[in-house]
DRENVODO-203587 format. One line per field, with one value per residue (C-alpha): residue in three letters; x, y, z. Coordinates in steps of 0.1 Angstrom, whole numbers, always signed. Each point is the difference from the previous one (the first is absolute). Example, Ala and Ser with C-alpha at 12.3 -4.5 7.8 and 13.67 -1.06 7.14 Angstrom:
REM residues 2
rest	ALA, SER
x	+123, +14
y	-45, +34
z	+78, -7
END
This chain:
REM residues 72
rest	UNK, UNK, UNK, UNK, UNK, UNK, UNK, UNK, UNK, UNK, UNK, UNK, UNK, UNK, UNK, UNK, UNK, UNK, UNK, UNK, UNK, UNK, UNK, UNK, UNK, UNK, UNK, UNK, UNK, UNK, UNK, UNK, UNK, UNK, UNK, UNK, UNK, UNK, UNK, UNK, UNK, UNK, UNK, UNK, UNK, UNK, UNK, UNK, UNK, UNK, UNK, UNK, UNK, UNK, UNK, UNK, UNK, UNK, UNK, UNK, UNK, UNK, UNK, UNK, UNK, UNK, UNK, UNK, UNK, UNK, UNK, UNK
x	-261, -1, -1, -29, +19, +23, +24, -16, -33, -17, -4, -12, +16, -27, +21, +30, +14, -7, -36, -21, +29, -1, +28, +12, +20, +37, +12, -14, +19, -20, +23, -7, -36, +9, -4, +17, -25, +11, -2, -10, +21, +29, +30, +28, +36, +30, +28, +37, +19, +29, +33, -4, -37, -26, -27, -36, -34, -17, -35, -9, -33, -1, -20, -33, -19, -24, -29, +2, -10, -30, -4, -18
y	+164, -24, +13, -11, +7, -27, -4, -4, +16, +23, +34, +35, +33, +20, +32, +19, +10, -35, -1, -24, -21, -37, -26, -31, +0, -8, +2, +4, +17, -9, +18, +33, -9, +8, -17, +3, +0, -7, +32, +23, +26, -4, +22, +9, -4, +16, -25, +8, -20, -23, +8, +15, -9, +28, +2, -10, +5, -30, -4, -19, -5, +16, -14, +16, -3, -30, +23, +17, -31, -23, -35, -2
z	+621, -29, -36, -21, -33, -13, -29, -34, +12, -25, +17, -9, +14, +18, +9, -11, -34, -15, +11, -21, -13, +4, +1, +17, +32, -6, +35, +35, +29, +31, +25, -16, -11, -37, -33, -34, -29, -36, -21, +29, +18, -25, +9, -24, +12, -18, +2, -5, -26, +9, -15, -35, -2, -2, +27, -4, +15, +15, +13, +31, +18, +35, +30, +9, +32, +2, +11, -34, -20, -1, -14, -33
END
């Protein structure tokens, strides 16, 4: 089945913890029927430091299922 959502489309989340948020599509993963939306479903990752550096916390957007978003 072909996805109707493409990169740079403006979408709104219709279900889940980020319901009501809007953003543009950064990446589309058609094999898994998922999309990555800017500013939505952001996960924090604790990264270990290299050598003598201290670790840090990075934020990265996670993919969400395409059925959970609609075009705006």
